[in-house]
N, C-alpha and C positions, 0 to 999 in steps of 0.2 A: 923711341924709348932710349933712356940712358942704359949703359951696360949694367948687367946684374952686379951687385956688390954683396959682400958678406954683411949679414945683419949686424955684426959687432962693430962695423965701421960707421954706423949711423951717427954716433956721437961727434964724429969729425966733420960731418956735413954742415953746411951753413943753414941757418933757419930758413925755411921756405923752399928748400931744394927738394925736388921730386926725384926719387930714385926707384929702381925696380928691384925686387927680391926674387929669389927662386920661387917657382910656382906662379909667377905672374902677379905677385903682390905689389902694391904700391906703398911707399913710405913717404910721409910728409913730416918734416921737422918743423914744429910749430914753436914760435917764441913764447915766452911768458912775460908779458909786459902789461901794465894796468890798462884795462879796457872798460867801457861803460857797463853798468849793471845789465844783466841779461846775456852776458857772454856765455855761450855753450859750445857744444861740439859743432854747431853750425859754422864756427870759425874755421874748422878744418876744410869745409867745403870752399869757403872763400880763400883760404890759404892756398889750396891747390890751384885755384884760378890765378892767384898772384904769383905762384912759383915760377922760377925760370924755365922749368921743363914742361910747363903745362901744354904748350902747343903740340908737343910730341906725345903726350899721354894718350893711350887708347881712348877712343871717344866716350865710352860709357862708364869708365872706371870711376870718375869723380863723383858720380851719384851715390857711391857707397859712403861718401865722406860723412854724412850725418850719423853714421853708425860708430864713429870714433868715440871711444870711452876710455876712462882711466882703467887701471887693472882691477879696481873694485867695482867697475860697471857704472860709475857715476859720470855725469858730464865733466868734461875737462874744464878746470877753472883757470883763469888767467894768471893767477899768482902761484900756481903749483908746478912742481917738477915731478914727472912720473916716468917709469920705465916703459919700454915698448910694449904695447898691447896688440897682439895679432888677432885679426878677424879675417875671414875669407876675403882675399883680394885687397886687404888694406891693413896698414900698420901706421901708427902715429907716435911721435915722440915729442913730448913737451920739454924743450930745452930750458936751461937755467935762465933767469932774467938777464937781459942785455939790451943795449940801446937799439932802437930801430929807426929807420928813416921816417921823418915826419909825414911824408906823402903816404907811406904804407899805413901808418897809424890812422891817418885821416880817412883812408879808404875803408879800414875796419869800422871806424866810427860811422861812416855813411851807410854801410851795407849790413851791419849787424842789427838784429831786432832791437827796438827800444832806443835807438840813437840816430842822429843824423840831422842835417839841415831840413828846413821846411820844404816839403814837396818832393823829397827824395824817396824813390820807390823802396819799400822795405822798412820805412819808418813807422813806428807805432807809438801813439800817445800812451803815456802811463806804463804800467807793468806789462810784461809779456803775458799773452794768453797761456794759461798753465797747461791745460789738457783738452784735447778733443777726443770724444768717445763716440764711435758709431755703434748703436744698439740695434741688434738684429733679432727678430723673433726666429725661432728654430726653423720655420718653413723657408724663410729667405736665406738663412745660413746654409740650409741643405741645397738650395738651388745654386748658390755660389760654389759650394764644395763640389757638386756634380760637374759644374762648368770647368772648375780648375783641373779636374781629372780627364777632361776631354783632350785627346792627343793633338787637336788643332786649336790654335788661338781662337777665342770667341769673345764677344763683347755684348754689352747691354747698357741700359741707363737705370741706375738705382735711384728711386725717389725717396727722400728723407726730409722730415720736418726738422727744422733747426731750433734748438732751445738754448738760449744764451743765459747761463747761470753765473752771475758774478765774474764774468771774464772767462769762463770755461764753456765750451760748446758740447752739446749732446745732439747727435744726429740720429733721429728715430726712424728706422727703416720702415717704409710704407709699402712699396711695391717694386718689382724688377721687370723692366721692359726689355726683352731680348731683341737683338738685331735679327730680322728675318734672314733666313738662309739666302734668299734671292738678292739681298742687299750687299752680299760679299762679292767684291770684284776679285779678290785674291784671299786665300786662306790656307795657311800651312802651320806646322808646329812652331815656326819662328817668326811669322810675319802674317799680316792681314791688311787688306785695304777695303774700305766700306764706303758705299754711296751714302750721301747725306740723308736720303729717305729712310735709311735704316735706323736713324735715331731722332730725326726732327719731330716726329709725332710724339715721342716721349717728352719732349720739351714743353709741348702744349699741355700734356697731362700734368707735368710738374706745376705749370702756372695755375691750372684749374684746382690743383690740390694744395696750393700754397707751400709747395715743397721745393727743395733744391735738387737739381739733377746731378748725379755723380756718374761720371763716365767710367764704366767698369770694363776691364778686359783681363784676360788670363795670359800667363806665361807658363805653358804646359811643361810636364815632366817632373818627376819626383824631386829631381835636383834643380828644378827651375828656380830662377831668382826673380822674385816679385818686385823688381825695381825698374824705374823707367829707363828705356833705351834712348839712344839719340833719335830714333824714329818716333818713339812715344812723345818725346819733347816737342818735336815738330808738329805732331798731331795736336798736342795741347795748345800750341801757339795758333794753329789754324782754326780750332773750334771753340776756344775759350770764350771769345766775345759772343759768339752765337748762343752758347749755352747760357751765358749771363743775361742776354737780352731776351731771347725767346721764352725763357722760363719766368722772366720777371723777378728772379731771385737776386740778381746781381752777384751771383757766386758761381765759380767754376770749381768742381771738385773731381778728384780721380781716385780710383781704387784698382789695384792690381793684385791678382791672386795666383798662387802656385800651389800645387797639391803637396800635402804633408800628411802621410798616413791616410786616415779616412777624412781628414779635415783639410785646412788650407793655411798657408802663410800669406801675409798681405803687406802692402805698403799703400799709403794714401796721402793725399794732400788736399788742402782747402784754400782757395784763392778768392777772396772778395774782390769786387771790381775796384781797381786802383789801390788795393791794399796789399799787405805782405802775404806770402804763402806760408802756411803753417802745416805741420804734419797732422794727419789723423793718427793719434797716438795709440789708440786701443780699439779693438772690436770686442764688444760684450754680447755674447750669444745667450739668449734665454729661451730654451726649448726643453726637451726632456732632460738634456744635460745643460749645464751652464759652463761656458768657456770664456775665458778672458785672454785674448791674443794681443800681444804687443806688436807694434809696427816692426817689420823685418829690419828696419834700419836702426833699431834700438836693441841694446843688449841688457839683459837682466843681471843684477849683481848676485853674487853667491850668497846663499842663506847664512844668517848669523849662526854661530856655533851653538847658541842656546836652543836652536830648533833641530838639533841633530836627531833626536828621537822621532820628531815629526817626519823629517826627511827620510829616515829609515822606513817609516810606515807608508808614506805616499809620494815621496820623491821631491826633488828641489823645485820642479816646475809648479806644482800645486802650492808649495810654500811661497813661491814668488807671487802667485795669484792672490793668496791670502793677504800678503803684504801690500798689494796694490788695490784691493777692493775698497770701495767707498761704501760703508755700511751705516744705516740709521737704525736706532733702536727707539721705538716709541713706547715709553713706559720704563721707569727706572726703579720699579718696586722689586718684589721678591723674584719674579720671573725675569724681568728685564735686566736686573743687576747680575743675575746668574748667567744669562746669555752673554752679557758684556764681558764678564771676567773670563769666561771660556774662550770667547773670540780673541781677546787680547793675548791670552796665554798661547793660543794657536798661532798667533802672528799677525792678526789684523791690526793695522796701524792707522786707519782712517775711520773715525767714528763720529757720528752725530747723535747726541742724546737729547731726547725730547720728553719732558714731563712737566706738568703744571704744579705738582704738589711739593710741599715741604716734608721733611722727615718727622714722623711722629714717634712717640715712645714705642708703640707696638711694631713699628717698621723695623726697629733695630734687630729684632729676632730673625729677620729674613733678608734684609737688604745688604748685599755683600759690600764690605768696606766700611760700613757704618758703625758708629759707637755712640754711647749716650751723649758724648760731647757734641755730636752733630745734630741733635734734636733741634728742630725749627729751621734748619738750613735747607736750601733747595736740594731736592734729591739728585738732580742732574749734576750739581757741583760737588756733592759728597761723592758721587760715583766717579766723576772725572778725576777728582783728586786721588782716589784710591787706584784707579787704573793707571794714572801717570806714575805712581810709585812703582807699579809693576813694570811699566814700559815707559821710561822717560822720553823716548822718541815718538810717543803717540801723538798723532795730530787729532786732537779731540775738540769738538765744538759742542756747545750746549744751548738749548733753548728752553726756557721755563715758560711753558704755555701749552696750548692744546691744538691739535691738528684740525680741529673743527673751525679754526680761523684760517682764512685763505692765505694770509701772509706766511703763516707757519707751515701750512700744507705745501706752499710753493718751495720751501726750503728743501723738500724731499726730491725736487727735480734734479738735484746735484749728485744723488747717490746711485749706486748700482743695485742695492738690495736693501730691503726694509724688514726688520723683525717687529711684528706687532705684538707688544706685550702689555697692552692696555686693557682695562676691564670695562670700558664704556662702549656702548653700542654705537653711539654717534661717531666716535673716533674710528671704529671698525668700518663704518660706511665709507669714510674717506679713504682709508687704507685699501679697501676692497677695489677701488677704482684705479689704483696706481699701475697695476700690471697691464691694464688695458690702455689707458690714455698715455702713460709714460714708458711703457714696456719695462717697468721696474718690478721684478719679482718680489713678492711679499710672503714671508713665513709668519703666519698668524698663530699665536699661542694662547691657549685658554686652559684653565683648570677650575674644577668645581668639587668642593668637599661637601658631602651630605651627611646629616646626622638624623637619628631617630628622635622621637619625642622626649626621650630621656637624655638627649645630648650625646649619645654614643656615636662614634664615627662609623658609618656604614658604607660610604661610597667615596672613592678617590678617582675622579674621571679627568683625564687630560686630553687635549686635542691639539694637533699640529696640522694646520691647513696651509698648503703651498699654492699660491696664486701665481700663475704665469699666463702669457697669452695663449688662449686655447682651452684653459681650464675654467670651470664654473667659478664665479665669484662667490663671496660669502652670502650674498642675497640669494643667488641661485641655489645655494646649499641650505638655505634657511638657518644660517648661523648667526643672524642678526635679528634681535627683537625690534621690529620697526617702530612699534608704539613707544617702547622705552627710548629708542634712539631719538624720536621726535621730542619726547619729554626732556631728554638730556640737552637738547639744543636750546631750551628755554631758560630764562633766568630762574633762580630759586623761588622768587615770589610768584612767577607765572606757573611754575610746576605745582606749587602747593595749591594755588587757587583752582587750577584745572583738575587736580587730583581730588580736592574736596568736592568739586561739582560732578565728579565721575567721568570727566572727559579725558583724563590722562591717567595712566597707571602710576601708582606710587613707586618711586625708585627704591631699589633694594637697599637694605641697611648694610653695614659693614659685614663683609663675607669672611668666613673662617679661612685661615691660610697657615701653612706649616712649611718651614724651610726645606725639609726633606722632599716634599712633594713638588714644590715650585722648582727646586733644583733638578729633580728628575725630568720634569716636562721641558725645562730649559735645555737639558742635555739632549733630549730627543729632537728638539728644534735645531740645535747646532749640528747634530748628526745628519739632519735633512740637508743642510747646506753642504756638508762634506760629501755626502753621497752624490749630490747634483754636480759637484766639481770633480770628484774622483771617479765615480761610476762603478762603485762596488755593489750596488743594488741591482734589482731586476731591470731589464731593458725598458719595459713599459712601467714606469714608476707610478705608484699611487700618488694622488695629490692630497690625501688626508690620512693621518694616522691617529687612531683613537686608542688611548691607554686606559684600561680599567685596572688600576694598580691593586685595588682591593681584591680583585679576582685573578690577578696575575695573567691578564689577557691583553693582547694587542690585536687590533684589526685595522685594515686599510681599505680605502675605496678611491674611486675616480669619479668625478662629476664633470659633465660638459655644460656649456652655457645654454640657457633657455633661448629658444627662438625669439629673435627680436630684442633681447636684452642687450644692454650696452656692451657686455663682454663678448657677445657673439661676433665672430669675424665679419658677418654679413652687414653689420651696422657701420663699418668703416671707421671705427673709433680706435683701432689699434695704432698706437704711435701718434695720436692726434696732437700731443704736445701742449702748446700754450694757447690753443684756440679757446675763445670765450663762448660760454662760461667755462672757467677752468674746471677740469675734471668732469665737465658736463653736468654740474649741479649748481644750485643757487647758494650763496654765502650770506651770512648775516653780517651786521655791522660789527666792527671791532672796537 
């Protein structure tokens, strides 16, 4: 290592020079010159290898490099100049623009994602893959957390179905195969050696399940660092081909966990055969609590000052989670628009809005953001326009259509959470399957206003049903009118004919709706999300809340899957992903 220097002397160092700081930190002075699109903090990793002092750097230090960020937590851009940002064991400085040797620029071009000559390892056609999310049901997450708290390193193979959604990967956790104790040749808090029989059987299971095998192990200790060591990298090189070939997946993936409180911190990578290695960016846990954990090598930015009151209530970590959640809202009427506005004001910045309808005159009294000038416009566009005025940085997508069409239902594969705010039974049948087949939790919202024969309001009933792996679906709860759902799937002409012949129920007429009541139920649904993230409710959370607003009463319940039903864990449908038929149901022509 080079001798320690004062942090203030970094400006005088040449770009690319590796220095050490007090406390064992490493500093890399990175130039700011034009690079191909897709340049991120991965350049720090490369820069450390190019730097003059690299051969003398402690072996495992440079694997911290992907964590380099600007002071605001965002990736380092090639054209920017920023001050030193310190992170445990690493600091990086982006120096002002200056000329660099052509050979160095070319090496960046070869090794950075999204650029390089044909055949160069690390090259990717088209835009970089944006995000890879590992989704875990609570049971698997609990197993990983328990292992992370083991004082000895331990390992296993996590099987996950891979779903590619428009360039983003979602890995749906299926099962975890632990290395038997007899297969450990050595095992200590800092080291382990395992015989191949400890994991080869899991590779066959991965092939049979159509899953990819993720090599999982722990770095114990509350202060443990879940980043690959030099030994880990050697193991990766030794077993990657075996994992890719024996599983038939053509993919080698890794996951490292260290304990953090009751849960765990992680890092992970995904390496397709012959392709570039990308990070597993996030772990989304859907159990009694919902937790979104960022890769240990990434740093969250500080919350915007506009969320100061939120942060005072539930902390900056939850605020960061809200900003990173991908949320879909199916239905943009009185309930859906109220949910959407509350989410955006809470800090949600990734929304997918789905609704088939256009705004009618009577909708203006309930749909947030609508005015008489919006009549006849698509509800989703009216709502997105309104939400963008509240949050100009909102990443909002819209689909004018129905989730009963397979192509539209497939768009929901890309999100972490769905709010069901639709009033049709056929749509609810589709949403009910998401928490099982895609491990995507659903908060389904319903409201019913009842009147007597004189037209006087006598009942205001709201329902918030939370669907997660392990909870009974809407069918198990008898929350879907199956006859009406079947009728809704038919064309208007078919429905009328069958109803006239007595073979299908007549569909309901326009239902009464009042903004005060739709908003109240929407608020209760958003409260359910916050409780699942923050954990201020009971440890054993109900999966349904019933509101009888006219009687000022609230009741809750829990329901489990029926034996043999698709949502039951014994059917093997948890995390089934893209297997056909999609969501385990038949789809009509579009």
